[in-house]
PyMOL Python script that loads the backbone (N, CA, C, O; Angstrom):
from pymol import cmd

cmd.read_pdbstr("""\
ATOM      1  N   MET A   1      44.428  -4.267  11.701  1.00  0.00           N
ATOM      2  CA  MET A   1      44.100  -5.359  10.796  1.00  0.00           C
ATOM      3  C   MET A   1      42.617  -5.431  10.627  1.00  0.00           C
ATOM      4  O   MET A   1      41.852  -5.340  11.587  1.00  0.00           O
ATOM      5  N   LYS A   2      42.219  -5.597   9.388  1.00  0.00           N
ATOM      6  CA  LYS A   2      40.730  -5.663   8.969  1.00  0.00           C
ATOM      7  C   LYS A   2      40.225  -7.075   9.387  1.00  0.00           C
ATOM      8  O   LYS A   2      40.875  -8.102   9.187  1.00  0.00           O
ATOM      9  N   ARG A   3      39.057  -7.033   9.961  1.00  0.00           N
ATOM     10  CA  ARG A   3      38.373  -8.266  10.313  1.00  0.00           C
ATOM     11  C   ARG A   3      37.823  -8.936   9.095  1.00  0.00           C
ATOM     12  O   ARG A   3      37.372  -8.256   8.173  1.00  0.00           O
ATOM     13  N   ARG A   4      37.843 -10.276   9.052  1.00  0.00           N
ATOM     14  CA  ARG A   4      37.413 -10.937   7.853  1.00  0.00           C
ATOM     15  C   ARG A   4      35.876 -11.192   8.063  1.00  0.00           C
ATOM     16  O   ARG A   4      35.453 -11.450   9.190  1.00  0.00           O
ATOM     17  N   THR A   5      35.102 -11.123   7.055  1.00  0.00           N
ATOM     18  CA  THR A   5      33.729 -11.376   7.012  1.00  0.00           C
ATOM     19  C   THR A   5      33.427 -12.760   6.395  1.00  0.00           C
ATOM     20  O   THR A   5      33.786 -13.018   5.246  1.00  0.00           O
ATOM     21  N   TRP A   6      32.792 -13.612   7.136  1.00  0.00           N
ATOM     22  CA  TRP A   6      32.517 -14.957   6.611  1.00  0.00           C
ATOM     23  C   TRP A   6      31.049 -15.130   6.124  1.00  0.00           C
ATOM     24  O   TRP A   6      30.113 -14.655   6.768  1.00  0.00           O
ATOM     25  N   THR A   7      30.879 -15.806   4.997  1.00  0.00           N
ATOM     26  CA  THR A   7      29.514 -16.026   4.544  1.00  0.00           C
ATOM     27  C   THR A   7      28.927 -17.246   5.218  1.00  0.00           C
ATOM     28  O   THR A   7      29.710 -18.043   5.735  1.00  0.00           O
ATOM     29  N   ASN A   8      27.762 -17.445   5.258  1.00  0.00           N
ATOM     30  CA  ASN A   8      27.075 -18.677   5.856  1.00  0.00           C
ATOM     31  C   ASN A   8      27.619 -19.965   5.196  1.00  0.00           C
ATOM     32  O   ASN A   8      27.823 -20.961   5.890  1.00  0.00           O
ATOM     33  N   LYS A   9      27.845 -19.960   3.938  1.00  0.00           N
ATOM     34  CA  LYS A   9      28.329 -21.155   3.202  1.00  0.00           C
ATOM     35  C   LYS A   9      29.759 -21.434   3.721  1.00  0.00           C
ATOM     36  O   LYS A   9      30.092 -22.585   4.006  1.00  0.00           O
ATOM     37  N   GLU A  10      30.618 -20.376   3.847  1.00  0.00           N
ATOM     38  CA  GLU A  10      31.990 -20.659   4.317  1.00  0.00           C
ATOM     39  C   GLU A  10      32.046 -21.208   5.799  1.00  0.00           C
ATOM     40  O   GLU A  10      32.851 -22.079   6.130  1.00  0.00           O
ATOM     41  N   LYS A  11      31.162 -20.653   6.643  1.00  0.00           N
ATOM     42  CA  LYS A  11      31.055 -21.142   8.005  1.00  0.00           C
ATOM     43  C   LYS A  11      30.626 -22.595   7.973  1.00  0.00           C
ATOM     44  O   LYS A  11      31.230 -23.413   8.666  1.00  0.00           O
ATOM     45  N   ALA A  12      29.648 -22.942   7.229  1.00  0.00           N
ATOM     46  CA  ALA A  12      29.090 -24.271   7.155  1.00  0.00           C
ATOM     47  C   ALA A  12      30.203 -25.253   6.646  1.00  0.00           C
ATOM     48  O   ALA A  12      30.360 -26.367   7.146  1.00  0.00           O
ATOM     49  N   ALA A  13      30.917 -24.795   5.681  1.00  0.00           N
ATOM     50  CA  ALA A  13      32.019 -25.675   5.178  1.00  0.00           C
ATOM     51  C   ALA A  13      33.058 -25.940   6.194  1.00  0.00           C
ATOM     52  O   ALA A  13      33.516 -27.077   6.306  1.00  0.00           O
ATOM     53  N   VAL A  14      33.475 -24.931   6.971  1.00  0.00           N
ATOM     54  CA  VAL A  14      34.360 -25.140   8.012  1.00  0.00           C
ATOM     55  C   VAL A  14      33.902 -26.082   9.063  1.00  0.00           C
ATOM     56  O   VAL A  14      34.629 -26.985   9.475  1.00  0.00           O
ATOM     57  N   VAL A  15      32.710 -25.875   9.491  1.00  0.00           N
ATOM     58  CA  VAL A  15      32.098 -26.767  10.519  1.00  0.00           C
ATOM     59  C   VAL A  15      31.988 -28.159  10.002  1.00  0.00           C
ATOM     60  O   VAL A  15      32.240 -29.112  10.739  1.00  0.00           O
ATOM     61  N   LEU A  16      31.634 -28.307   8.808  1.00  0.00           N
ATOM     62  CA  LEU A  16      31.432 -29.711   8.234  1.00  0.00           C
ATOM     63  C   LEU A  16      32.834 -30.452   8.156  1.00  0.00           C
ATOM     64  O   LEU A  16      32.908 -31.676   8.263  1.00  0.00           O
ATOM     65  N   GLU A  17      33.838 -29.716   7.980  1.00  0.00           N
ATOM     66  CA  GLU A  17      35.231 -30.334   7.920  1.00  0.00           C
ATOM     67  C   GLU A  17      35.433 -30.971   9.322  1.00  0.00           C
ATOM     68  O   GLU A  17      35.884 -32.111   9.439  1.00  0.00           O
ATOM     69  N   GLY A  18      35.091 -30.212  10.361  1.00  0.00           N
ATOM     70  CA  GLY A  18      35.361 -30.741  11.715  1.00  0.00           C
ATOM     71  C   GLY A  18      34.428 -31.933  12.115  1.00  0.00           C
ATOM     72  O   GLY A  18      34.781 -32.865  12.836  1.00  0.00           O
ATOM     73  N   LEU A  19      33.172 -31.777  11.544  1.00  0.00           N
ATOM     74  CA  LEU A  19      32.240 -32.927  11.829  1.00  0.00           C
ATOM     75  C   LEU A  19      32.613 -34.176  11.137  1.00  0.00           C
ATOM     76  O   LEU A  19      32.298 -35.270  11.603  1.00  0.00           O
ATOM     77  N   LYS A  20      33.324 -34.034   9.957  1.00  0.00           N
ATOM     78  CA  LYS A  20      33.707 -35.205   9.281  1.00  0.00           C
ATOM     79  C   LYS A  20      34.853 -35.969   9.877  1.00  0.00           C
ATOM     80  O   LYS A  20      35.137 -37.094   9.466  1.00  0.00           O
ATOM     81  N   GLY A  21      35.568 -35.324  10.918  1.00  0.00           N
ATOM     82  CA  GLY A  21      36.529 -35.941  11.615  1.00  0.00           C
ATOM     83  C   GLY A  21      37.913 -35.335  11.525  1.00  0.00           C
ATOM     84  O   GLY A  21      38.843 -35.892  12.108  1.00  0.00           O
ATOM     85  N   ARG A  22      38.110 -34.193  10.809  1.00  0.00           N
ATOM     86  CA  ARG A  22      39.363 -33.531  10.724  1.00  0.00           C
ATOM     87  C   ARG A  22      39.673 -32.795  11.987  1.00  0.00           C
ATOM     88  O   ARG A  22      38.755 -32.190  12.540  1.00  0.00           O
ATOM     89  N   PRO A  23      40.888 -32.787  12.504  1.00  0.00           N
ATOM     90  CA  PRO A  23      41.251 -32.172  13.734  1.00  0.00           C
ATOM     91  C   PRO A  23      40.922 -30.692  13.683  1.00  0.00           C
ATOM     92  O   PRO A  23      41.278 -29.993  12.735  1.00  0.00           O
ATOM     93  N   VAL A  24      40.254 -30.236  14.693  1.00  0.00           N
ATOM     94  CA  VAL A  24      39.935 -28.838  14.788  1.00  0.00           C
ATOM     95  C   VAL A  24      41.035 -27.810  14.795  1.00  0.00           C
ATOM     96  O   VAL A  24      40.908 -26.694  14.291  1.00  0.00           O
ATOM     97  N   ALA A  25      42.141 -28.253  15.405  1.00  0.00           N
ATOM     98  CA  ALA A  25      43.346 -27.418  15.476  1.00  0.00           C
ATOM     99  C   ALA A  25      43.798 -27.101  13.972  1.00  0.00           C
ATOM    100  O   ALA A  25      44.085 -25.969  13.581  1.00  0.00           O
ATOM    101  N   GLU A  26      43.821 -28.203  13.221  1.00  0.00           N
ATOM    102  CA  GLU A  26      44.194 -28.167  11.904  1.00  0.00           C
ATOM    103  C   GLU A  26      43.374 -27.224  11.027  1.00  0.00           C
ATOM    104  O   GLU A  26      43.885 -26.425  10.242  1.00  0.00           O
ATOM    105  N   ILE A  27      42.056 -27.380  11.221  1.00  0.00           N
ATOM    106  CA  ILE A  27      41.121 -26.553  10.485  1.00  0.00           C
ATOM    107  C   ILE A  27      41.239 -25.132  10.791  1.00  0.00           C
ATOM    108  O   ILE A  27      41.181 -24.274   9.911  1.00  0.00           O
ATOM    109  N   CYS A  28      41.421 -24.847  12.144  1.00  0.00           N
ATOM    110  CA  CYS A  28      41.555 -23.443  12.589  1.00  0.00           C
ATOM    111  C   CYS A  28      42.838 -22.720  12.078  1.00  0.00           C
ATOM    112  O   CYS A  28      42.819 -21.524  11.790  1.00  0.00           O
ATOM    113  N   LEU A  29      43.947 -23.492  11.977  1.00  0.00           N
ATOM    114  CA  LEU A  29      45.241 -22.955  11.493  1.00  0.00           C
ATOM    115  C   LEU A  29      44.997 -22.662   9.939  1.00  0.00           C
ATOM    116  O   LEU A  29      45.353 -21.586   9.459  1.00  0.00           O
ATOM    117  N   GLU A  30      44.415 -23.595   9.212  1.00  0.00           N
ATOM    118  CA  GLU A  30      44.255 -23.391   7.833  1.00  0.00           C
ATOM    119  C   GLU A  30      43.309 -22.141   7.471  1.00  0.00           C
ATOM    120  O   GLU A  30      43.581 -21.379   6.543  1.00  0.00           O
ATOM    121  N   HIS A  31      42.268 -22.012   8.219  1.00  0.00           N
ATOM    122  CA  HIS A  31      41.271 -20.909   7.927  1.00  0.00           C
ATOM    123  C   HIS A  31      41.596 -19.695   8.780  1.00  0.00           C
ATOM    124  O   HIS A  31      40.891 -18.691   8.671  1.00  0.00           O
ATOM    125  N   GLN A  32      42.666 -19.727   9.662  1.00  0.00           N
ATOM    126  CA  GLN A  32      43.080 -18.592  10.528  1.00  0.00           C
ATOM    127  C   GLN A  32      41.900 -18.059  11.328  1.00  0.00           C
ATOM    128  O   GLN A  32      41.583 -16.870  11.293  1.00  0.00           O
ATOM    129  N   ILE A  33      41.265 -18.967  12.044  1.00  0.00           N
ATOM    130  CA  ILE A  33      40.338 -18.680  13.066  1.00  0.00           C
ATOM    131  C   ILE A  33      40.671 -19.269  14.359  1.00  0.00           C
ATOM    132  O   ILE A  33      41.455 -20.215  14.430  1.00  0.00           O
ATOM    133  N   ASN A  34      40.107 -18.747  15.399  1.00  0.00           N
ATOM    134  CA  ASN A  34      40.338 -19.199  16.795  1.00  0.00           C
ATOM    135  C   ASN A  34      39.451 -20.490  16.995  1.00  0.00           C
ATOM    136  O   ASN A  34      38.389 -20.640  16.389  1.00  0.00           O
ATOM    137  N   GLN A  35      39.933 -21.367  17.841  1.00  0.00           N
ATOM    138  CA  GLN A  35      39.169 -22.610  18.088  1.00  0.00           C
ATOM    139  C   GLN A  35      37.821 -22.303  18.754  1.00  0.00           C
ATOM    140  O   GLN A  35      36.825 -22.990  18.531  1.00  0.00           O
ATOM    141  N   SER A  36      37.826 -21.272  19.562  1.00  0.00           N
ATOM    142  CA  SER A  36      36.558 -20.900  20.222  1.00  0.00           C
ATOM    143  C   SER A  36      35.543 -20.408  19.155  1.00  0.00           C
ATOM    144  O   SER A  36      34.348 -20.642  19.335  1.00  0.00           O
ATOM    145  N   GLN A  37      35.947 -19.761  18.093  1.00  0.00           N
ATOM    146  CA  GLN A  37      35.139 -19.296  17.057  1.00  0.00           C
ATOM    147  C   GLN A  37      34.552 -20.502  16.363  1.00  0.00           C
ATOM    148  O   GLN A  37      33.354 -20.528  16.079  1.00  0.00           O
ATOM    149  N   TYR A  38      35.393 -21.531  16.074  1.00  0.00           N
ATOM    150  CA  TYR A  38      34.921 -22.766  15.430  1.00  0.00           C
ATOM    151  C   TYR A  38      33.809 -23.373  16.189  1.00  0.00           C
ATOM    152  O   TYR A  38      32.783 -23.759  15.628  1.00  0.00           O
ATOM    153  N   TYR A  39      34.020 -23.465  17.551  1.00  0.00           N
ATOM    154  CA  TYR A  39      33.078 -24.198  18.426  1.00  0.00           C
ATOM    155  C   TYR A  39      31.761 -23.387  18.569  1.00  0.00           C
ATOM    156  O   TYR A  39      30.690 -23.958  18.772  1.00  0.00           O
ATOM    157  N   LYS A  40      31.873 -22.030  18.457  1.00  0.00           N
ATOM    158  CA  LYS A  40      30.593 -21.237  18.380  1.00  0.00           C
ATOM    159  C   LYS A  40      29.841 -21.506  17.161  1.00  0.00           C
ATOM    160  O   LYS A  40      28.614 -21.607  17.186  1.00  0.00           O
ATOM    161  N   TRP A  41      30.559 -21.633  16.048  1.00  0.00           N
ATOM    162  CA  TRP A  41      29.876 -21.888  14.797  1.00  0.00           C
ATOM    163  C   TRP A  41      29.238 -23.266  14.749  1.00  0.00           C
ATOM    164  O   TRP A  41      28.120 -23.492  14.288  1.00  0.00           O
ATOM    165  N   ARG A  42      30.060 -24.160  15.271  1.00  0.00           N
ATOM    166  CA  ARG A  42      29.593 -25.611  15.364  1.00  0.00           C
ATOM    167  C   ARG A  42      28.279 -25.694  16.203  1.00  0.00           C
ATOM    168  O   ARG A  42      27.284 -26.278  15.772  1.00  0.00           O
ATOM    169  N   ASP A  43      28.318 -25.138  17.310  1.00  0.00           N
ATOM    170  CA  ASP A  43      27.078 -25.140  18.321  1.00  0.00           C
ATOM    171  C   ASP A  43      25.913 -24.553  17.602  1.00  0.00           C
ATOM    172  O   ASP A  43      24.834 -25.146  17.587  1.00  0.00           O
ATOM    173  N   TYR A  44      26.085 -23.448  17.026  1.00  0.00           N
ATOM    174  CA  TYR A  44      25.076 -22.731  16.316  1.00  0.00           C
ATOM    175  C   TYR A  44      24.480 -23.636  15.142  1.00  0.00           C
ATOM    176  O   TYR A  44      23.269 -23.809  14.998  1.00  0.00           O
ATOM    177  N   PHE A  45      25.371 -24.145  14.390  1.00  0.00           N
ATOM    178  CA  PHE A  45      25.051 -25.060  13.306  1.00  0.00           C
ATOM    179  C   PHE A  45      24.265 -26.181  13.702  1.00  0.00           C
ATOM    180  O   PHE A  45      23.280 -26.483  13.027  1.00  0.00           O
ATOM    181  N   LEU A  46      24.598 -26.868  14.767  1.00  0.00           N
ATOM    182  CA  LEU A  46      23.964 -28.111  15.265  1.00  0.00           C
ATOM    183  C   LEU A  46      22.645 -27.667  15.976  1.00  0.00           C
ATOM    184  O   LEU A  46      21.679 -28.430  15.937  1.00  0.00           O
ATOM    185  N   SER A  47      22.564 -26.537  16.586  1.00  0.00           N
ATOM    186  CA  SER A  47      21.299 -26.240  17.236  1.00  0.00           C
ATOM    187  C   SER A  47      20.228 -25.694  16.147  1.00  0.00           C
ATOM    188  O   SER A  47      19.062 -25.526  16.501  1.00  0.00           O
ATOM    189  N   ASN A  48      20.609 -25.439  14.910  1.00  0.00           N
ATOM    190  CA  ASN A  48      19.608 -24.950  13.963  1.00  0.00           C
ATOM    191  C   ASN A  48      19.580 -25.859  12.753  1.00  0.00           C
ATOM    192  O   ASN A  48      19.037 -25.476  11.716  1.00  0.00           O
ATOM    193  N   MET A  49      20.161 -27.082  12.852  1.00  0.00           N
ATOM    194  CA  MET A  49      20.166 -27.952  11.752  1.00  0.00           C
ATOM    195  C   MET A  49      18.804 -28.496  11.334  1.00  0.00           C
ATOM    196  O   MET A  49      18.679 -29.003  10.219  1.00  0.00           O
ATOM    197  N   GLU A  50      17.732 -28.407  12.221  1.00  0.00           N
ATOM    198  CA  GLU A  50      16.427 -29.033  11.838  1.00  0.00           C
ATOM    199  C   GLU A  50      15.772 -28.083  10.797  1.00  0.00           C
ATOM    200  O   GLU A  50      14.880 -28.512  10.064  1.00  0.00           O
ATOM    201  N   THR A  51      16.184 -26.853  10.725  1.00  0.00           N
ATOM    202  CA  THR A  51      15.544 -25.951   9.757  1.00  0.00           C
ATOM    203  C   THR A  51      16.025 -26.080   8.322  1.00  0.00           C
ATOM    204  O   THR A  51      15.481 -25.440   7.422  1.00  0.00           O
ATOM    205  N   VAL A  52      17.062 -26.919   8.100  1.00  0.00           N
ATOM    206  CA  VAL A  52      17.657 -27.120   6.752  1.00  0.00           C
ATOM    207  C   VAL A  52      16.629 -27.682   5.906  1.00  0.00           C
ATOM    208  O   VAL A  52      16.503 -27.236   4.766  1.00  0.00           O
ATOM    209  N   PHE A  53      15.879 -28.608   6.326  1.00  0.00           N
ATOM    210  CA  PHE A  53      14.929 -29.276   5.367  1.00  0.00           C
ATOM    211  C   PHE A  53      13.606 -28.427   5.234  1.00  0.00           C
ATOM    212  O   PHE A  53      12.737 -28.764   4.430  1.00  0.00           O
ATOM    213  N   ASP A  54      13.478 -27.357   6.014  1.00  0.00           N
ATOM    214  CA  ASP A  54      12.315 -26.538   5.808  1.00  0.00           C
ATOM    215  C   ASP A  54      12.524 -25.406   4.839  1.00  0.00           C
ATOM    216  O   ASP A  54      11.568 -24.701   4.517  1.00  0.00           O
ATOM    217  N   ALA A  55      13.715 -25.203   4.368  1.00  0.00           N
ATOM    218  CA  ALA A  55      14.080 -24.085   3.522  1.00  0.00           C
ATOM    219  C   ALA A  55      13.185 -23.970   2.280  1.00  0.00           C
ATOM    220  O   ALA A  55      12.771 -22.864   1.934  1.00  0.00           O
ATOM    221  N   GLY A  56      12.879 -25.070   1.609  1.00  0.00           N
ATOM    222  CA  GLY A  56      12.158 -24.931   0.410  1.00  0.00           C
ATOM    223  C   GLY A  56      10.608 -24.976   0.614  1.00  0.00           C
ATOM    224  O   GLY A  56       9.864 -24.706  -0.329  1.00  0.00           O
ATOM    225  N   LYS A  57      10.172 -25.282   1.717  1.00  0.00           N
ATOM    226  CA  LYS A  57       8.770 -25.287   1.963  1.00  0.00           C
ATOM    227  C   LYS A  57       8.176 -24.071   2.614  1.00  0.00           C
ATOM    228  O   LYS A  57       8.636 -23.621   3.663  1.00  0.00           O
ATOM    229  N   PRO A  58       7.089 -23.508   1.947  1.00  0.00           N
ATOM    230  CA  PRO A  58       6.519 -22.332   2.632  1.00  0.00           C
ATOM    231  C   PRO A  58       5.681 -22.819   3.891  1.00  0.00           C
ATOM    232  O   PRO A  58       5.090 -23.900   3.908  1.00  0.00           O
ATOM    233  N   ASP A  59       5.687 -22.009   4.834  1.00  0.00           N
ATOM    234  CA  ASP A  59       4.955 -22.379   6.060  1.00  0.00           C
ATOM    235  C   ASP A  59       3.472 -22.134   5.801  1.00  0.00           C
ATOM    236  O   ASP A  59       3.086 -21.529   4.801  1.00  0.00           O
ATOM    237  N   LYS A  60       2.613 -22.646   6.779  1.00  0.00           N
ATOM    238  CA  LYS A  60       1.141 -22.551   6.656  1.00  0.00           C
ATOM    239  C   LYS A  60       0.661 -21.133   6.689  1.00  0.00           C
ATOM    240  O   LYS A  60      -0.274 -20.762   5.979  1.00  0.00           O
ATOM    241  N   THR A  61       1.286 -20.355   7.494  1.00  0.00           N
ATOM    242  CA  THR A  61       0.882 -18.921   7.575  1.00  0.00           C
ATOM    243  C   THR A  61       1.056 -18.248   6.273  1.00  0.00           C
ATOM    244  O   THR A  61       0.208 -17.480   5.818  1.00  0.00           O
ATOM    245  N   GLU A  62       2.150 -18.540   5.684  1.00  0.00           N
ATOM    246  CA  GLU A  62       2.467 -17.965   4.337  1.00  0.00           C
ATOM    247  C   GLU A  62       1.406 -18.335   3.252  1.00  0.00           C
ATOM    248  O   GLU A  62       0.926 -17.523   2.461  1.00  0.00           O
ATOM    249  N   GLU A  63       1.117 -19.593   3.313  1.00  0.00           N
ATOM    250  CA  GLU A  63       0.060 -20.073   2.393  1.00  0.00           C
ATOM    251  C   GLU A  63      -1.234 -19.448   2.488  1.00  0.00           C
ATOM    252  O   GLU A  63      -1.870 -19.050   1.512  1.00  0.00           O
ATOM    253  N   ARG A  64      -1.670 -19.358   3.889  1.00  0.00           N
ATOM    254  CA  ARG A  64      -2.942 -18.682   4.102  1.00  0.00           C
ATOM    255  C   ARG A  64      -2.959 -17.242   3.670  1.00  0.00           C
ATOM    256  O   ARG A  64      -3.948 -16.758   3.119  1.00  0.00           O
ATOM    257  N   LEU A  65      -1.843 -16.542   3.925  1.00  0.00           N
ATOM    258  CA  LEU A  65      -1.770 -15.161   3.489  1.00  0.00           C
ATOM    259  C   LEU A  65      -1.830 -15.032   1.988  1.00  0.00           C
ATOM    260  O   LEU A  65      -2.458 -14.098   1.491  1.00  0.00           O
ATOM    261  N   LYS A  66      -1.230 -15.894   1.266  1.00  0.00           N
ATOM    262  CA  LYS A  66      -1.255 -15.883  -0.241  1.00  0.00           C
ATOM    263  C   LYS A  66      -2.635 -16.052  -0.671  1.00  0.00           C
ATOM    264  O   LYS A  66      -3.050 -15.342  -1.587  1.00  0.00           O
ATOM    265  N   ARG A  67      -3.458 -16.981  -0.071  1.00  0.00           N
ATOM    266  CA  ARG A  67      -4.801 -17.253  -0.530  1.00  0.00           C
ATOM    267  C   ARG A  67      -5.668 -16.013  -0.189  1.00  0.00           C
ATOM    268  O   ARG A  67      -6.517 -15.584  -0.971  1.00  0.00           O
ATOM    269  N   GLU A  68      -5.421 -15.488   0.965  1.00  0.00           N
ATOM    270  CA  GLU A  68      -6.195 -14.220   1.356  1.00  0.00           C
ATOM    271  C   GLU A  68      -5.939 -13.076   0.475  1.00  0.00           C
ATOM    272  O   GLU A  68      -6.835 -12.288   0.170  1.00  0.00           O
ATOM    273  N   ASN A  69      -4.632 -12.965   0.026  1.00  0.00           N
ATOM    274  CA  ASN A  69      -4.288 -11.901  -0.881  1.00  0.00           C
ATOM    275  C   ASN A  69      -4.971 -11.996  -2.154  1.00  0.00           C
ATOM    276  O   ASN A  69      -5.451 -10.989  -2.674  1.00  0.00           O
ATOM    277  N   VAL A  70      -5.056 -13.266  -2.749  1.00  0.00           N
ATOM    278  CA  VAL A  70      -5.760 -13.538  -3.979  1.00  0.00           C
ATOM    279  C   VAL A  70      -7.254 -13.197  -3.851  1.00  0.00           C
ATOM    280  O   VAL A  70      -7.803 -12.614  -4.786  1.00  0.00           O
ATOM    281  N   LYS A  71      -7.904 -13.511  -2.806  1.00  0.00           N
ATOM    282  CA  LYS A  71      -9.256 -13.213  -2.568  1.00  0.00           C
ATOM    283  C   LYS A  71      -9.507 -11.706  -2.488  1.00  0.00           C
ATOM    284  O   LYS A  71     -10.500 -11.236  -3.042  1.00  0.00           O
ATOM    285  N   LEU A  72      -8.641 -10.927  -1.819  1.00  0.00           N
ATOM    286  CA  LEU A  72      -8.697  -9.512  -1.657  1.00  0.00           C
ATOM    287  C   LEU A  72      -8.477  -8.764  -3.032  1.00  0.00           C
ATOM    288  O   LEU A  72      -9.128  -7.765  -3.340  1.00  0.00           O
ATOM    289  N   LYS A  73      -7.545  -9.308  -3.799  1.00  0.00           N
ATOM    290  CA  LYS A  73      -7.322  -8.728  -5.126  1.00  0.00           C
ATOM    291  C   LYS A  73      -8.514  -8.932  -5.994  1.00  0.00           C
ATOM    292  O   LYS A  73      -8.866  -8.039  -6.764  1.00  0.00           O
ATOM    293  N   THR A  74      -9.177 -10.105  -5.907  1.00  0.00           N
ATOM    294  CA  THR A  74     -10.325 -10.330  -6.755  1.00  0.00           C
ATOM    295  C   THR A  74     -11.517  -9.486  -6.347  1.00  0.00           C
ATOM    296  O   THR A  74     -12.299  -9.064  -7.198  1.00  0.00           O
ATOM    297  N   CYS A  75     -11.667  -9.232  -5.034  1.00  0.00           N
ATOM    298  CA  CYS A  75     -12.672  -8.391  -4.460  1.00  0.00           C
ATOM    299  C   CYS A  75     -12.518  -6.915  -5.017  1.00  0.00           C
ATOM    300  O   CYS A  75     -13.473  -6.311  -5.506  1.00  0.00           O
ATOM    301  N   VAL A  76     -11.332  -6.414  -4.913  1.00  0.00           N
ATOM    302  CA  VAL A  76     -10.941  -5.083  -5.328  1.00  0.00           C
ATOM    303  C   VAL A  76     -11.264  -4.966  -6.858  1.00  0.00           C
ATOM    304  O   VAL A  76     -11.909  -4.013  -7.297  1.00  0.00           O
ATOM    305  N   ALA A  77     -10.819  -5.911  -7.595  1.00  0.00           N
ATOM    306  CA  ALA A  77     -11.102  -5.879  -9.080  1.00  0.00           C
ATOM    307  C   ALA A  77     -12.576  -5.846  -9.390  1.00  0.00           C
ATOM    308  O   ALA A  77     -12.993  -5.132 -10.301  1.00  0.00           O
ATOM    309  N   GLU A  78     -13.418  -6.633  -8.625  1.00  0.00           N
ATOM    310  CA  GLU A  78     -14.887  -6.665  -8.837  1.00  0.00           C
ATOM    311  C   GLU A  78     -15.461  -5.317  -8.518  1.00  0.00           C
ATOM    312  O   GLU A  78     -16.258  -4.784  -9.290  1.00  0.00           O
ATOM    313  N   LEU A  79     -15.049  -4.708  -7.314  1.00  0.00           N
ATOM    314  CA  LEU A  79     -15.552  -3.439  -6.935  1.00  0.00           C
ATOM    315  C   LEU A  79     -15.137  -2.371  -7.949  1.00  0.00           C
ATOM    316  O   LEU A  79     -15.980  -1.546  -8.303  1.00  0.00           O
ATOM    317  N   THR A  80     -13.962  -2.334  -8.410  1.00  0.00           N
ATOM    318  CA  THR A  80     -13.533  -1.325  -9.412  1.00  0.00           C
ATOM    319  C   THR A  80     -14.452  -1.466 -10.687  1.00  0.00           C
ATOM    320  O   THR A  80     -14.831  -0.457 -11.282  1.00  0.00           O
ATOM    321  N   LEU A  81     -14.776  -2.635 -11.062  1.00  0.00           N
ATOM    322  CA  LEU A  81     -15.636  -2.807 -12.219  1.00  0.00           C
ATOM    323  C   LEU A  81     -16.937  -2.280 -12.017  1.00  0.00           C
ATOM    324  O   LEU A  81     -17.477  -1.589 -12.881  1.00  0.00           O
ATOM    325  N   GLU A  82     -17.507  -2.570 -10.883  1.00  0.00           N
ATOM    326  CA  GLU A  82     -18.830  -1.973 -10.473  1.00  0.00           C
ATOM    327  C   GLU A  82     -18.776  -0.431 -10.411  1.00  0.00           C
ATOM    328  O   GLU A  82     -19.718   0.209 -10.878  1.00  0.00           O
ATOM    329  N   LEU A  83     -17.819   0.135  -9.907  1.00  0.00           N
ATOM    330  CA  LEU A  83     -17.681   1.604  -9.906  1.00  0.00           C
ATOM    331  C   LEU A  83     -17.652   2.147 -11.341  1.00  0.00           C
ATOM    332  O   LEU A  83     -18.308   3.139 -11.658  1.00  0.00           O
ATOM    333  N   LYS A  84     -16.896   1.491 -12.177  1.00  0.00           N
ATOM    334  CA  LYS A  84     -16.769   1.956 -13.679  1.00  0.00           C
ATOM    335  C   LYS A  84     -18.136   1.812 -14.269  1.00  0.00           C
ATOM    336  O   LYS A  84     -18.567   2.698 -15.008  1.00  0.00           O
ATOM    337  N   LYS A  85     -18.833   0.764 -13.991  1.00  0.00           N
ATOM    338  CA  LYS A  85     -20.196   0.579 -14.584  1.00  0.00           C
ATOM    339  C   LYS A  85     -21.228   1.747 -14.083  1.00  0.00           C
ATOM    340  O   LYS A  85     -22.012   2.319 -14.841  1.00  0.00           O
ATOM    341  N   SER A  86     -21.117   1.976 -12.851  1.00  0.00           N
ATOM    342  CA  SER A  86     -21.998   2.935 -12.319  1.00  0.00           C
ATOM    343  C   SER A  86     -21.730   4.406 -12.830  1.00  0.00           C
ATOM    344  O   SER A  86     -22.633   5.243 -12.819  1.00  0.00           O
ATOM    345  N   ASP A  87     -20.529   4.671 -13.252  1.00  0.00           N
ATOM    346  CA  ASP A  87     -20.136   6.000 -13.761  1.00  0.00           C
ATOM    347  C   ASP A  87     -20.790   6.255 -15.085  1.00  0.00           C
ATOM    348  O   ASP A  87     -21.048   7.399 -15.458  1.00  0.00           O
ATOM    349  N   TRP A  88     -21.077   5.103 -15.850  1.00  0.00           N
ATOM    350  CA  TRP A  88     -21.620   5.312 -17.191  1.00  0.00           C
ATOM    351  C   TRP A  88     -22.982   5.828 -17.103  1.00  0.00           C
ATOM    352  O   TRP A  88     -23.618   6.072 -18.128  1.00  0.00           O
TER     353      TRP A  88
END
""", "prot")
cmd.dss("prot")
cmd.show_as("cartoon", "prot")
cmd.util.cbc("prot")
cmd.orient("prot")
């Protein structure tokens, strides 16, 4: 029998059903998963839920790297222009 692959959205939907108060046994029968699998997904979901609100925000390191990248590109462009001028 082939194992089913679950997307993150599907896992979250299953876990949310249980968090909303639906009996876990009922959820597991409907989705054909073991209760221990549900509880693993739930525990993982709850332990990582603080990152949900960070999804749209770039972190400070990423912002700094983007600024540095712009500076380096500008520097390379200026040096390239200087080289072209010196060749004339």
